N, C-alpha and C positions, 0 to 999 in steps of 0.2 A: 149225429147223436155223439158227442165228445164224452165218457161221462171224470168228474174229475178223484184225482186221486191224491187218497193225503200222505206227504212222508212221514217215515215213523217219531219223528220230531214234531212235528202239527199233529200225530197220532195221542202222542203221553202228553200233549201241550194238552188239548180235548179232552179227555179223560184223569186230565188233575183240574183243570176246571167242573168238571162235573161230581167233580170230585167231595174237591173246594163246595160247591152250592149246596151237596148233600150239607154237609158240614157246620158248616157259616150261616145260612140259609135254612132251610130246613127240616134239620133238629132243632135249632133254638126255634126254631113257627111252631111244630107240635108242643117240643116243653112243656111250653106258654095255653098251651088251648084248653079248660079249665077239670075237663075232666086226668090232664096226662097229669099237671100241676095237682089235682085234690090229692091220687095217688102217692106220688111225689114225699105230699106236702106227709100224707096220713106211719109213710115210711116212716119214715124225715125226725116222728116227733113221737114215733118208736124204737130209735134209736135205731132203724134195724137203714145196714146197706144196701140199695139194689144194687146197685154191683157187683154186691158179692153172693150172693143168690145166685141155688141152680132152681131147676126145674121140677124138681122130685122135692121142694121144701111149698113152693106153690099151696093155696090150696085145691087148688083145682084135678091136681094132677093125687090126691090122697085115694080116690076109686081105683088111679089106675092102673098104680103100684102093687095094689091092694088086690088087684086081679090077676099081676101079671106074676104075685112073689102065689098066688093063689095057686090058677094053670099053668106058670112055667113059662107063659107063653103071649107077646101081643098077641088079640085077639079087636079086632072092628067091632 
């Protein structure tokens, strides 16, 4: 049984095609989904740039950060 080996150039082209497919097809499709679109619209109407947000600024992080500050360590 002969296995097919890809050359370095072939692997590079395949990798670039996968990244391009994700960037040009998958991500725009996700952005068009209603839940994601509503989230971005809400942030834009509030004047928030989602690309400039830190995880520590998210509402869900407040209890975690409070616990870290109280105990001095991250617990599950």
